TIBA-334384 format. One record per residue (C-alpha): x negated, y negated, z negated. Coordinates in Angstrom, 3 decimals, always signed. Layout:
residues N
@east:X, north:Y, up:Z
...
This chain:
residues 543
@east:+12.016, north:-4.963, up:+43.504
@east:+15.812, north:-4.890, up:+43.046
@east:+15.272, north:-3.767, up:+39.459
@east:+12.873, north:-6.673, up:+38.796
@east:+15.310, north:-9.177, up:+40.333
@east:+18.183, north:-7.736, up:+38.308
@east:+16.176, north:-8.440, up:+35.163
@east:+16.075, north:-12.164, up:+35.901
@east:+18.296, north:-14.009, up:+33.466
@east:+19.786, north:-16.479, up:+35.943
@east:+20.605, north:-13.609, up:+38.374
@east:+22.408, north:-11.733, up:+35.618
@east:+24.218, north:-14.885, up:+34.500
@east:+25.321, north:-15.654, up:+38.090
@east:+26.504, north:-12.077, up:+38.625
@east:+28.363, north:-12.146, up:+35.330
@east:+30.086, north:-15.449, up:+36.224
@east:+30.971, north:-14.153, up:+39.706
@east:+32.379, north:-10.913, up:+38.319
@east:+34.427, north:-12.795, up:+35.744
@east:+35.702, north:-15.182, up:+38.446
@east:+36.643, north:-12.301, up:+40.781
@east:+38.398, north:-10.376, up:+38.004
@east:+40.300, north:-13.498, up:+36.926
@east:+41.223, north:-14.234, up:+40.563
@east:+42.421, north:-10.693, up:+41.132
@east:+44.519, north:-10.642, up:+37.980
@east:+45.990, north:-14.103, up:+38.573
@east:+46.605, north:-13.320, up:+42.265
@east:+48.383, north:-10.090, up:+41.422
@east:+50.559, north:-11.836, up:+38.880
@east:+51.186, north:-14.645, up:+41.376
@east:+51.948, north:-12.122, up:+44.104
@east:+54.549, north:-10.205, up:+42.153
@east:+56.214, north:-13.290, up:+40.735
@east:+55.993, north:-15.184, up:+44.066
@east:+57.288, north:-12.284, up:+46.113
@east:+60.570, north:-12.174, up:+44.234
@east:+60.846, north:-15.916, up:+44.407
@east:+60.264, north:-15.943, up:+48.191
@east:+62.810, north:-13.214, up:+48.651
@east:+65.442, north:-15.114, up:+46.636
@east:+64.678, north:-18.250, up:+48.620
@east:+65.289, north:-16.450, up:+51.940
@east:+68.529, north:-15.003, up:+50.636
@east:+69.579, north:-18.475, up:+49.600
@east:+68.881, north:-19.711, up:+53.151
@east:+71.064, north:-16.930, up:+54.511
@east:+73.851, north:-17.963, up:+52.156
@east:+73.509, north:-21.584, up:+53.229
@east:+73.654, north:-20.498, up:+56.856
@east:+76.800, north:-18.512, up:+56.137
@east:+78.468, north:-21.474, up:+54.430
@east:+77.562, north:-23.667, up:+57.415
@east:+79.289, north:-21.312, up:+59.859
@east:+82.270, north:-20.694, up:+57.555
@east:+84.661, north:-23.396, up:+58.873
@east:+83.965, north:-22.558, up:+62.519
@east:+84.519, north:-18.883, up:+61.793
@east:+87.834, north:-19.754, up:+59.995
@east:+89.096, north:-21.547, up:+63.109
@east:+88.101, north:-18.592, up:+65.308
@east:+89.882, north:-16.222, up:+62.959
@east:+92.959, north:-18.460, up:+62.800
@east:+93.135, north:-18.686, up:+66.600
@east:+92.150, north:-15.093, up:+66.960
@east:+89.629, north:-16.303, up:+69.529
@east:+87.270, north:-13.490, up:+70.375
@east:+84.974, north:-15.546, up:+72.576
@east:+84.428, north:-18.159, up:+69.857
@east:+83.959, north:-15.412, up:+67.357
@east:+81.354, north:-13.771, up:+69.611
@east:+79.445, north:-17.033, up:+69.988
@east:+79.446, north:-17.480, up:+66.219
@east:+78.066, north:-13.938, up:+65.755
@east:+75.415, north:-14.444, up:+68.445
@east:+74.403, north:-17.771, up:+66.895
@east:+73.850, north:-16.116, up:+63.529
@east:+71.780, north:-13.310, up:+65.074
@east:+69.474, north:-15.875, up:+66.659
@east:+68.156, north:-16.575, up:+63.151
@east:+65.246, north:-14.241, up:+62.206
@east:+66.637, north:-13.894, up:+58.705
@east:+69.794, north:-12.139, up:+60.018
@east:+69.781, north:-8.597, up:+61.412
@east:+73.552, north:-8.215, up:+61.766
@east:+76.915, north:-10.073, up:+61.385
@east:+80.641, north:-9.368, up:+61.657
@east:+83.834, north:-11.432, up:+61.723
@east:+87.177, north:-9.899, up:+60.912
@east:+90.596, north:-11.369, up:+60.241
@east:+93.350, north:-10.074, up:+58.045
@east:+96.531, north:-8.556, up:+59.615
@east:+99.307, north:-11.039, up:+60.339
@east:+102.908, north:-10.706, up:+59.117
@east:+104.026, north:-9.452, up:+62.461
@east:+101.711, north:-6.491, up:+62.218
@east:+99.424, north:-7.574, up:+65.030
@east:+95.943, north:-6.092, up:+65.272
@east:+93.304, north:-7.973, up:+63.215
@east:+90.261, north:-9.647, up:+64.806
@east:+86.987, north:-7.813, up:+64.388
@east:+83.733, north:-8.897, up:+66.067
@east:+80.383, north:-7.403, up:+65.030
@east:+76.856, north:-7.444, up:+66.475
@east:+73.327, north:-6.497, up:+65.389
@east:+72.423, north:-3.914, up:+62.760
@east:+75.188, north:-3.468, up:+60.293
@east:+74.556, north:-1.220, up:+57.323
@east:+77.511, north:-1.020, up:+54.996
@east:+75.256, north:+0.352, up:+52.267
@east:+73.208, north:-2.825, up:+52.127
@east:+74.281, north:-5.883, up:+50.279
@east:+75.738, north:-8.463, up:+52.665
@east:+76.431, north:-12.158, up:+52.296
@east:+80.244, north:-12.485, up:+52.430
@east:+82.117, north:-15.713, up:+53.184
@east:+85.902, north:-15.737, up:+52.660
@east:+87.550, north:-17.682, up:+55.475
@east:+90.165, north:-20.205, up:+54.256
@east:+93.278, north:-21.145, up:+56.324
@east:+92.613, north:-24.473, up:+58.039
@east:+95.880, north:-25.942, up:+56.730
@east:+96.568, north:-23.910, up:+53.629
@east:+93.738, north:-24.096, up:+51.092
@east:+94.903, north:-21.222, up:+48.998
@east:+95.273, north:-18.786, up:+51.892
@east:+92.445, north:-16.512, up:+53.136
@east:+92.567, north:-15.402, up:+56.723
@east:+89.380, north:-13.394, up:+57.158
@east:+85.830, north:-12.531, up:+56.113
@east:+82.474, north:-13.442, up:+57.679
@east:+79.818, north:-10.840, up:+56.772
@east:+76.102, north:-11.581, up:+57.319
@east:+73.395, north:-8.879, up:+56.757
@east:+69.922, north:-10.320, up:+55.910
@east:+66.817, north:-8.775, up:+57.585
@east:+65.040, north:-7.431, up:+54.444
@east:+61.954, north:-6.252, up:+56.341
@east:+61.406, north:-9.664, up:+57.914
@east:+61.955, north:-11.425, up:+54.616
@east:+59.481, north:-9.074, up:+52.854
@east:+56.790, north:-9.429, up:+55.575
@east:+57.172, north:-13.177, up:+55.562
@east:+56.764, north:-13.306, up:+51.741
@east:+53.727, north:-10.969, up:+51.865
@east:+52.007, north:-13.036, up:+54.563
@east:+52.452, north:-16.240, up:+52.608
@east:+51.211, north:-14.653, up:+49.396
@east:+48.161, north:-13.133, up:+51.108
@east:+47.106, north:-16.555, up:+52.282
@east:+47.524, north:-17.877, up:+48.746
@east:+45.535, north:-14.922, up:+47.344
@east:+42.630, north:-15.383, up:+49.777
@east:+42.579, north:-19.125, up:+49.118
@east:+42.510, north:-18.562, up:+45.353
@east:+39.732, north:-15.931, up:+45.658
@east:+37.596, north:-18.202, up:+47.823
@east:+38.212, north:-21.055, up:+45.403
@east:+37.132, north:-18.867, up:+42.469
@east:+33.963, north:-17.733, up:+44.259
@east:+33.046, north:-21.284, up:+45.126
@east:+33.646, north:-22.408, up:+41.547
@east:+31.599, north:-19.472, up:+40.258
@east:+28.762, north:-20.343, up:+42.656
@east:+28.580, north:-23.953, up:+41.542
@east:+28.968, north:-22.988, up:+37.878
@east:+26.051, north:-20.564, up:+38.341
@east:+23.980, north:-23.357, up:+39.854
@east:+24.739, north:-25.614, up:+36.910
@east:+24.032, north:-22.860, up:+34.381
@east:+20.812, north:-21.976, up:+36.198
@east:+19.752, north:-25.630, up:+36.261
@east:+20.571, north:-26.541, up:+32.689
@east:+20.284, north:-23.237, up:+30.825
@east:+18.673, north:-20.254, up:+32.477
@east:+15.848, north:-22.138, up:+34.210
@east:+14.642, north:-23.854, up:+30.999
@east:+14.870, north:-20.514, up:+29.199
@east:+12.938, north:-18.903, up:+32.048
@east:+10.288, north:-21.611, up:+31.734
@east:+10.044, north:-20.911, up:+27.996
@east:+9.752, north:-17.188, up:+28.707
@east:+6.973, north:-17.747, up:+31.261
@east:+5.137, north:-19.968, up:+28.793
@east:+5.459, north:-17.344, up:+26.063
@east:+4.115, north:-14.674, up:+28.431
@east:+0.829, north:-16.590, up:+28.624
@east:+0.364, north:-16.663, up:+24.827
@east:-2.007, north:-14.198, up:+23.125
@east:-1.745, north:-14.507, up:+19.313
@east:-5.281, north:-13.149, up:+18.903
@east:-6.658, north:-16.052, up:+20.965
@east:-5.662, north:-19.408, up:+19.422
@east:-6.699, north:-21.304, up:+22.557
@east:-3.707, north:-19.789, up:+24.401
@east:-1.251, north:-21.355, up:+21.905
@east:-0.600, north:-24.421, up:+24.043
@east:+2.327, north:-26.729, up:+23.367
@east:+5.381, north:-26.182, up:+25.576
@east:+6.509, north:-29.178, up:+27.622
@east:+9.988, north:-30.647, up:+27.161
@east:+11.659, north:-33.959, up:+27.982
@east:+11.158, north:-36.458, up:+25.225
@east:+14.284, north:-38.169, up:+23.976
@east:+16.610, north:-35.289, up:+24.838
@east:+18.314, north:-33.708, up:+21.881
@east:+20.045, north:-30.782, up:+23.539
@east:+19.659, north:-27.250, up:+22.240
@east:+16.836, north:-26.320, up:+24.652
@east:+14.806, north:-29.404, up:+23.701
@east:+15.326, north:-28.777, up:+19.977
@east:+14.395, north:-25.113, up:+20.452
@east:+11.219, north:-26.093, up:+22.339
@east:+10.332, north:-28.653, up:+19.684
@east:+10.791, north:-26.024, up:+16.951
@east:+8.709, north:-23.495, up:+18.873
@east:+5.928, north:-26.055, up:+19.303
@east:+5.934, north:-26.782, up:+15.570
@east:+5.842, north:-23.055, up:+14.842
@east:+2.967, north:-22.501, up:+17.287
@east:+1.047, north:-25.373, up:+15.704
@east:+1.341, north:-23.770, up:+12.283
@east:+0.534, north:-20.377, up:+13.796
@east:-2.548, north:-21.831, up:+15.491
@east:-3.760, north:-23.230, up:+12.159
@east:-2.996, north:-19.960, up:+10.356
@east:-4.800, north:-17.816, up:+12.933
@east:-7.786, north:-20.166, up:+13.012
@east:-8.029, north:-20.121, up:+9.218
@east:-7.558, north:-16.352, up:+9.155
@east:-10.322, north:-15.850, up:+11.726
@east:-12.659, north:-18.136, up:+9.771
@east:-11.822, north:-16.307, up:+6.539
@east:-12.247, north:-12.914, up:+8.211
@east:-15.653, north:-13.948, up:+9.536
@east:-16.770, north:-15.110, up:+6.095
@east:-15.368, north:-11.934, up:+4.540
@east:-17.245, north:-9.769, up:+7.018
@east:-20.448, north:-11.671, up:+6.298
@east:-19.952, north:-11.266, up:+2.553
@east:-19.051, north:-7.610, up:+2.984
@east:-22.223, north:-7.050, up:+4.999
@east:-24.303, north:-8.777, up:+2.298
@east:-22.683, north:-6.842, up:-0.532
@east:-23.013, north:-3.608, up:+1.414
@east:-26.698, north:-4.368, up:+1.939
@east:-27.113, north:-5.118, up:-1.771
@east:-25.183, north:-1.971, up:-2.736
@east:-27.093, north:+0.340, up:-0.419
@east:-30.578, north:-1.089, up:-0.979
@east:-30.302, north:-1.818, up:-4.704
@east:-33.023, north:-0.220, up:-6.798
@east:-30.476, north:+0.391, up:-9.570
@east:-28.083, north:+3.294, up:-9.354
@east:-24.464, north:+2.144, up:-8.936
@east:-21.284, north:+4.224, up:-9.076
@east:-17.533, north:+3.820, up:-9.642
@east:-15.529, north:+6.090, up:-11.955
@east:-11.795, north:+6.758, up:-11.706
@east:-9.438, north:+7.398, up:-14.611
@east:-10.750, north:+10.973, up:-14.978
@east:-14.408, north:+9.835, up:-14.968
@east:-14.886, north:+11.295, up:-11.510
@east:-17.414, north:+9.470, up:-9.329
@east:-15.538, north:+7.965, up:-6.388
@east:-18.474, north:+6.218, up:-4.721
@east:-22.198, north:+5.797, up:-5.342
@east:-25.201, north:+4.202, up:-3.687
@east:-28.367, north:+5.949, up:-2.403
@east:-30.371, north:+5.015, up:-5.535
@east:-27.800, north:+6.761, up:-7.767
@east:-27.941, north:+9.869, up:-5.588
@east:-31.731, north:+9.823, up:-5.692
@east:-31.727, north:+9.699, up:-9.502
@east:-29.446, north:+12.701, up:-10.008
@east:-30.262, north:+14.948, up:-7.044
@east:-32.251, north:+17.995, up:-8.074
@east:-35.384, north:+18.462, up:-5.911
@east:-34.518, north:+20.805, up:-3.046
@east:-30.803, north:+19.927, up:-3.167
@east:-28.922, north:+17.472, up:-0.917
@east:-25.841, north:+16.809, up:-3.034
@east:-25.099, north:+15.954, up:-6.648
@east:-24.629, north:+18.951, up:-8.916
@east:-21.273, north:+17.523, up:-10.106
@east:-19.120, north:+14.429, up:-9.593
@east:-17.958, north:+14.382, up:-13.223
@east:-20.138, north:+11.562, up:-14.527
@east:-20.523, north:+12.591, up:-18.224
@east:-21.770, north:+16.038, up:-17.166
@east:-24.686, north:+14.449, up:-15.312
@east:-25.975, north:+13.090, up:-18.635
@east:-26.388, north:+14.439, up:-22.133
@east:-23.816, north:+13.831, up:-24.898
@east:-20.751, north:+14.536, up:-22.722
@east:-18.237, north:+14.027, up:-25.545
@east:-19.855, north:+10.757, up:-26.663
@east:-19.779, north:+9.368, up:-23.122
@east:-16.137, north:+10.353, up:-22.561
@east:-15.142, north:+8.695, up:-25.833
@east:-17.074, north:+5.546, up:-24.869
@east:-15.406, north:+5.369, up:-21.420
@east:-11.967, north:+5.876, up:-22.992
@east:-12.585, north:+2.993, up:-25.431
@east:-13.708, north:+0.752, up:-22.551
@east:-10.478, north:+1.428, up:-20.635
@east:-8.198, north:+0.916, up:-23.632
@east:-9.850, north:-2.243, up:-24.977
@east:-7.892, north:-5.480, up:-24.402
@east:-10.867, north:-7.549, up:-23.239
@east:-13.781, north:-5.123, up:-23.183
@east:-17.272, north:-6.653, up:-23.073
@east:-20.024, north:-5.163, up:-20.999
@east:-21.302, north:-2.074, up:-22.797
@east:-24.870, north:-0.810, up:-22.618
@east:-26.273, north:+2.541, up:-23.641
@east:-29.631, north:+4.277, up:-23.296
@east:-29.064, north:+7.906, up:-22.332
@east:-31.452, north:+10.820, up:-22.018
@east:-30.758, north:+13.507, up:-19.428
@east:-32.421, north:+16.370, up:-17.620
@east:-32.507, north:+16.485, up:-13.827
@east:-33.992, north:+19.786, up:-12.815
@east:-37.163, north:+20.167, up:-14.895
@east:-37.561, north:+16.418, up:-15.472
@east:-36.421, north:+14.520, up:-18.537
@east:-35.265, north:+11.012, up:-17.639
@east:-34.038, north:+8.009, up:-19.597
@east:-31.459, north:+5.622, up:-18.147
@east:-30.288, north:+2.243, up:-19.359
@east:-26.558, north:+2.287, up:-18.479
@east:-24.328, north:-0.780, up:-18.123
@east:-20.561, north:-0.048, up:-18.205
@east:-18.098, north:-2.632, up:-16.831
@east:-14.324, north:-2.198, up:-16.520
@east:-13.082, north:-3.512, up:-13.177
@east:-9.817, north:-5.425, up:-12.971
@east:-8.224, north:-6.756, up:-9.790
@east:-7.396, north:-10.375, up:-10.674
@east:-5.010, north:-10.601, up:-7.701
@east:-2.802, north:-7.802, up:-8.994
@east:-0.366, north:-9.458, up:-11.409
@east:+1.883, north:-6.383, up:-11.693
@east:-0.513, north:-4.246, up:-13.683
@east:+1.111, north:-2.784, up:-16.759
@east:-0.580, north:-2.010, up:-20.049
@east:-0.877, north:+1.657, up:-19.060
@east:-2.526, north:+0.871, up:-15.740
@east:-5.719, north:+2.849, up:-15.257
@east:-8.916, north:+0.918, up:-14.505
@east:-12.020, north:+1.718, up:-12.544
@east:-15.299, north:+1.600, up:-14.417
@east:-18.500, north:+0.472, up:-12.748
@east:-21.741, north:+2.009, up:-13.988
@east:-25.135, north:+0.465, up:-13.236
@east:-28.167, north:+2.580, up:-14.187
@east:-31.819, north:+1.630, up:-14.423
@east:-34.517, north:+4.265, up:-14.764
@east:-36.304, north:+3.353, up:-18.005
@east:-38.142, north:+6.650, up:-18.430
@east:-41.594, north:+5.025, up:-18.550
@east:-40.428, north:+2.405, up:-21.030
@east:-38.665, north:+5.025, up:-23.149
@east:-41.747, north:+7.236, up:-23.159
@east:-43.892, north:+4.281, up:-24.171
@east:-41.419, north:+3.395, up:-26.901
@east:-41.300, north:+7.009, up:-28.101
@east:-45.076, north:+7.151, up:-28.097
@east:-45.330, north:+3.829, up:-29.921
@east:-42.685, north:+4.907, up:-32.411
@east:-44.420, north:+8.252, up:-32.886
@east:-47.742, north:+6.543, up:-33.464
@east:-46.103, north:+4.111, up:-35.881
@east:-44.406, north:+6.949, up:-37.812
@east:-47.126, north:+9.607, up:-37.722
@east:-50.601, north:+9.998, up:-39.052
@east:-53.004, north:+9.646, up:-36.094
@east:-55.309, north:+12.444, up:-37.317
@east:-52.902, north:+15.182, up:-38.332
@east:-49.726, north:+14.238, up:-36.438
@east:-47.707, north:+14.507, up:-39.657
@east:-45.316, north:+11.782, up:-40.805
@east:-47.200, north:+8.930, up:-42.458
@east:-46.311, north:+7.575, up:-45.888
@east:-43.944, north:+4.828, up:-44.616
@east:-42.018, north:+7.011, up:-42.183
@east:-42.093, north:+9.943, up:-44.581
@east:-40.564, north:+7.998, up:-47.434
@east:-37.860, north:+6.717, up:-45.053
@east:-37.010, north:+10.266, up:-43.990
@east:-37.033, north:+11.426, up:-47.606
@east:-34.708, north:+8.579, up:-48.606
@east:-32.228, north:+9.592, up:-45.890
@east:-32.443, north:+13.273, up:-46.875
@east:-31.898, north:+12.375, up:-50.541
@east:-28.699, north:+10.442, up:-49.701
@east:-27.381, north:+13.405, up:-47.724
@east:-28.329, north:+15.695, up:-50.582
@east:-26.321, north:+13.668, up:-53.103
@east:-23.337, north:+12.943, up:-50.791
@east:-22.893, north:+16.520, up:-49.549
@east:-23.847, north:+18.612, up:-52.609
@east:-27.126, north:+19.853, up:-51.176
@east:-30.625, north:+20.168, up:-52.664
@east:-33.879, north:+18.511, up:-51.645
@east:-36.991, north:+20.557, up:-52.511
@east:-40.030, north:+18.265, up:-52.748
@east:-43.529, north:+19.879, up:-52.808
@east:-46.367, north:+17.551, up:-53.812
@east:-49.601, north:+19.118, up:-52.415
@east:-53.210, north:+18.208, up:-53.121
@east:-56.146, north:+20.061, up:-51.525
@east:-58.735, north:+21.593, up:-53.826
@east:-62.482, north:+21.363, up:-53.178
@east:-61.980, north:+18.945, up:-50.245
@east:-64.460, north:+16.272, up:-51.376
@east:-67.463, north:+18.648, up:-51.391
@east:-66.717, north:+19.479, up:-47.720
@east:-66.937, north:+15.797, up:-46.795
@east:-70.091, north:+15.386, up:-48.850
@east:-71.733, north:+18.571, up:-47.532
@east:-70.675, north:+18.770, up:-43.896
@east:-69.626, north:+15.194, up:-43.163
@east:-66.360, north:+13.443, up:-42.407
@east:-66.020, north:+15.144, up:-39.003
@east:-65.817, north:+18.495, up:-40.735
@east:-63.373, north:+17.008, up:-43.236
@east:-61.181, north:+15.815, up:-40.367
@east:-61.164, north:+19.327, up:-38.909
@east:-60.036, north:+20.700, up:-42.245
@east:-57.200, north:+18.144, up:-42.460
@east:-56.078, north:+18.904, up:-38.892
@east:-56.051, north:+22.649, up:-39.529
@east:-54.190, north:+22.119, up:-42.807
@east:-51.479, north:+20.093, up:-41.026
@east:-51.199, north:+22.818, up:-38.407
@east:-50.611, north:+25.416, up:-41.116
@east:-47.935, north:+23.185, up:-42.690
@east:-46.075, north:+22.949, up:-39.379
@east:-46.422, north:+26.690, up:-38.773
@east:-44.570, north:+27.550, up:-41.983
@east:-42.182, north:+24.537, up:-42.138
@east:-40.836, north:+23.786, up:-38.685
@east:-37.066, north:+23.838, up:-39.210
@east:-34.874, north:+20.798, up:-38.436
@east:-34.490, north:+19.907, up:-42.124
@east:-38.202, north:+20.378, up:-42.960
@east:-40.480, north:+17.348, up:-43.441
@east:-44.305, north:+17.417, up:-43.511
@east:-45.901, north:+14.155, up:-44.705
@east:-49.472, north:+12.983, up:-45.269
@east:-49.503, north:+10.478, up:-48.111
@east:-53.185, north:+9.706, up:-47.646
@east:-56.576, north:+11.394, up:-48.036
@east:-55.951, north:+15.026, up:-48.963
@east:-52.486, north:+14.435, up:-50.482
@east:-49.402, north:+15.819, up:-48.700
@east:-45.698, north:+16.324, up:-49.174
@east:-43.666, north:+19.184, up:-47.758
@east:-39.901, north:+18.720, up:-48.257
@east:-36.960, north:+20.907, up:-47.346
@east:-33.207, north:+20.095, up:-47.426
@east:-31.216, north:+23.232, up:-48.330
@east:-27.558, north:+23.933, up:-48.953
@east:-28.270, north:+26.191, up:-51.937
@east:-31.425, north:+26.073, up:-54.123
@east:-33.064, north:+29.430, up:-54.845
@east:-36.022, north:+29.015, up:-57.196
@east:-37.495, north:+32.418, up:-56.497
@east:-37.331, north:+31.964, up:-52.736
@east:-38.826, north:+28.498, up:-53.033
@east:-41.642, north:+29.819, up:-55.193
@east:-42.292, north:+32.554, up:-52.657
@east:-42.493, north:+29.969, up:-49.821
@east:-44.865, north:+27.763, up:-51.839
@east:-47.072, north:+30.765, up:-52.680
@east:-47.170, north:+31.748, up:-49.005
@east:-48.296, north:+28.207, up:-48.199
@east:-51.076, north:+28.439, up:-50.837
@east:-52.244, north:+31.725, up:-49.363
@east:-52.247, north:+30.238, up:-45.876
@east:-54.258, north:+27.199, up:-47.007
@east:-56.861, north:+29.425, up:-48.711
@east:-57.788, north:+31.040, up:-45.393
@east:-61.161, north:+30.141, up:-43.845
@east:-61.338, north:+27.017, up:-41.710
@east:-63.857, north:+26.867, up:-38.827
@east:-65.777, north:+23.582, up:-38.855
@east:-68.319, north:+24.558, up:-36.164
@east:-69.290, north:+27.514, up:-34.016
@east:-71.300, north:+29.022, up:-36.894
@east:-69.811, north:+27.562, up:-40.027
@east:-66.563, north:+28.037, up:-41.923
@east:-65.285, north:+26.743, up:-45.204
@east:-62.523, north:+27.495, up:-47.631
@east:-60.192, north:+25.045, up:-49.364
@east:-57.377, north:+25.620, up:-51.730
@east:-54.401, north:+23.602, up:-52.900
@east:-52.239, north:+22.856, up:-55.903
@east:-48.470, north:+22.420, up:-55.580
@east:-46.017, north:+20.644, up:-57.866
@east:-42.314, north:+21.045, up:-57.069
@east:-39.400, north:+18.736, up:-57.983
@east:-35.820, north:+19.443, up:-56.864
@east:-33.134, north:+16.798, up:-56.323
@east:-30.705, north:+15.987, up:-57.670
@east:-31.683, north:+17.970, up:-60.796
@east:-35.111, north:+16.364, up:-61.145
@east:-34.126, north:+12.912, up:-59.900
@east:-31.554, north:+11.048, up:-57.860
@east:-33.907, north:+8.267, up:-56.788
@east:-36.840, north:+8.861, up:-54.498
@east:-39.428, north:+7.162, up:-56.675
@east:-38.192, north:+9.212, up:-59.639
@east:-38.292, north:+12.438, up:-57.686
@east:-41.803, north:+11.758, up:-56.318
@east:-43.028, north:+10.744, up:-59.753
@east:-41.785, north:+14.003, up:-61.265
@east:-43.296, north:+16.021, up:-58.435
@east:-46.624, north:+14.164, up:-58.822
@east:-46.517, north:+14.763, up:-62.556
@east:-46.032, north:+18.476, up:-61.959
@east:-48.953, north:+18.489, up:-59.452
@east:-51.374, north:+16.972, up:-61.972
@east:-50.209, north:+19.496, up:-64.542
@east:-51.263, north:+22.268, up:-62.143
@east:-54.645, north:+20.612, up:-61.562
@east:-55.261, north:+20.235, up:-65.272
@east:-54.347, north:+23.872, up:-65.961
@east:-56.608, north:+25.537, up:-63.447
@east:-55.661, north:+24.524, up:-59.812
@east:-54.553, north:+26.846, up:-57.007
@east:-51.091, north:+27.456, up:-58.457
@east:-47.429, north:+26.468, up:-58.019
@east:-45.358, north:+24.823, up:-60.773
@east:-41.777, north:+23.497, up:-61.038
@east:-40.927, north:+20.294, up:-62.864
@east:-38.177, north:+21.914, up:-64.907
@east:-40.848, north:+24.305, up:-66.293
@east:-43.127, north:+21.571, up:-67.601
@east:-40.743, north:+18.811, up:-68.597
@east:-40.089, north:+20.410, up:-71.936
């Protein structure tokens, strides 16, 4: 309780004022005591001197008359004064040698300073006839001075305490109490609850420091009330928006992820995890985004360009990838994220990249199927004439630009029409399908192309770094032998077809596709006219 009271401002102020008043009173009283004591003592000595001067003439007469009784009365009269503790009267020896007069009474201490009065001859002013010695009572003088000064000290101390008390009351009334009221009002304020920010009361019209302070505090609380109210409203809206965006993020059907400067996935939604989680596993196989998809180097280069571009547009890319045993296609949207509020970003500042993925596997498969059907013969599965010529044109450009060779085999089946006429078109279709299968068995490398031009006409082309005529002839002969094998057209029937092959080689036999195909076709008809079932090169017949 004492500790709580001692924490009150007005109590501490009152104690401080009282302590200051007491210390000042003590110091001033001590200074007054020591200076007043000496002054009182000098005053008493002066009174003794005045008393001695008063008795001087009477003592001179007694000394002149050598009257002991008068002298004794003078001494006794002096001793009746409290300031005198002893006195003596003595006369000088006369010319006749008579004994001098000496009367003394009281306490006479020759070692103490006495008040001496030289007695002058009553009729001769320049003649001294004796000495009156008076010894002051130092103890009485000192006690009298101390008593007077103690009264002054006590009076001054009481006066200081009274002044301190009333000063404390004034300070408490005009300073500490208003401050205490402000403190109590502040204690009721909770910044998190704007309704507690009530205006503090103060006397209108007053312009003292407390009133101005209260007015300033009220203005500050008003602004604080508005700020907190606005902040709470904004926080509520932000929380609502955050909840909506979180709901959108978590329940979106598209996969969403964020990539840091090293293309590491920092966050992702459930749909993204579902896309890339291998069946039987609970976590992603890696958090390095490019490694989740095919073409790692291409993706890393694309992401680097997005980060370095000044104003990068949204970038889209269709990517194929394998997740477990499944092959999936994703349509990826890449967006570089920039915090518009951050104005201190430098040119080297790294950016986050947002990736939004849609599973387009079904669409991609349909497109691949449609493209395959558009580019391939529906019966044999070989490239059709349009797609085949396009592939040949591309291969011919590579051949010319990179010093390679394009071997073009123009193939026409022998004795195919009689099969259609004898066994029907269904049997003919079986022969064409089996022929295409044999093409693909022998020519299945990446740079090999098998094309059906129409009917029983085909092209087999191969892009090679170095042309070897003997090896090419051997391959063509092997193909002829393969095509001459029996073809089953039913459970009980087989047939045999042959083929003729004319070969033209680019760029020797032509640098344009139509020229190369014309020369190959010319060579093929030469074979047919000279007996069928053989292989011929254009450079052998052009002369």
